[in-house]
N, C-alpha and C positions, 0 to 999 in steps of 0.2 A: 504494500500500500504506500503510495507516494505522499498523499496528503493526510495529516493527522487530524486537523480541524481548521476551520476558517478563523483567522486571528482578528481582522477588522476590515471595515469598509471606510474609504477616505471620501470626505466631502470637502471641497475647497470652498471657503466662504469669504465674504468681505467684512462681515460684522460678526466676529467670533463670539462676543458676549451674548448677542441675540440668539445665535445658533445654540450656544450652551444652554441658555435659559429655556429655549424651546424643547430641547431633548430632556432636560431635567424635569420640566413640567409634564412631559410624556411619561416620566417614571424612570428614566435612566439615571445613573449615578455618575457624578464627575469623578473619574479615576485619577486624573492629573492634568496639569497644564505646564507647558515649558516652551522655551524658545530654542530654535534650531538654526544652525548656520555652520559654515566651515567647509573644508575641502571634501570631506567624506560625504557630506550632504549633497554638495555640488556634483560629485561623481555618481552618487546613487541616482539622482534625479536627471542627470544630463543637462543641468542648467548651471550658469555661472553667477556667483554672488548671491546665492540663496540666503535669505534672512526671513524666517517665518515664525509665527507663534502657532502652537498646536495644543489641542486638548483632546483627551480621550474620555468618552462616556461609555458606560457599560450597562447592559441589562441587569436587572436585579438578580437573575440566576447566575450571573458571572460568565455566561457562555458567549454572549454577543457584544461586540464593541464597535463603536463608530469613532473614527478619528476625524476631527474638525480642524482644518488648517487655514490660517490667514497668511498669505504671502505678502510680505512688504516689498521684497525684491527677489527676482524680477516680478513685476506686477502681473497678477493673474489675468488670464484672458477669459472672455465670457462667450457662452453659446446661447445666452438669453435665459431670463428667469421665468418666462412664461411658456416654456417648452411643453408640448403635449405629452401625455403619458406614453404614447407610442413612439416617441422620439428615439433615435439610435443612442446607444450607450446605456448606462445604468439608469433605469427609469424611476425606481422607487425602492424603498426598504419596507418590508411588511413586519408589523409588530402585532403579537397576540395581546389582547386586552380583556379584562373582566367586564368592564362597563363602558361600552363604546360611547354612550351619550355623555357620561361624565368626562371622559378623555376629550371628546370634541369640545365641550364647554370650556375646559381648562386651556386647551390649545388655542381656541378662538380669542382668549384674553391676551394671547401673544401674537395676534394678527393672522392666525391660520384661517384658511377657508376651505370648504369642501371643493374638490375638483368638479364634481357633478352632484351626486346624491348618495345618501346612505341606502344600501340595498340589502335585501334578504336573499341569500343564495340557498335555494331549496330549504330544507329544514336543518341545515348544517351551520351556517355562519350569517352574521350581519357584517357587511363589509363596506369600506369607503376609502377613498383616496383624499388626502389632505395636503394642501400646498402651504408650506411654512415659510420662514424667512428665506429671502433670496431665491424663492421658487423651489426649494427642496420639497420633493413629493415623498410622503410616507403613506403606507397603507395601514389600516387598522382592521383587525379581524377579531370579532367576538364570537366564540363558539357557542352555539345554542345547545342546551341540555336536552 
């Protein structure tokens, strides 16, 4: 077996504090925050003069992590914050939640909005996509009993 587990997913952001607040409100825990720079970072990323701040948030079970990074240099490029769910690349991260209505209400206080609507998928899930800060799309899934 080549892969043991997935370590994290990276999201490049412009407002690191807003992204941290969004994911903490979702229920993730701030694992740590640091600044990165230097030759090893430049070589790893294939960029020159990297200076960035990063934070890692993890799911309460400790198995899933999201790395949030704000690049100061070189300046991050944008593909647009209003990309559709079916855009090429990583479209969203899905999180299992116990009470989807409560999570939606809390995230809306951080400027989040439904991408379209909350739906019931058969008798298995209630699902929705939410657009958060800087256009980050997350999915929420509440399993029905």
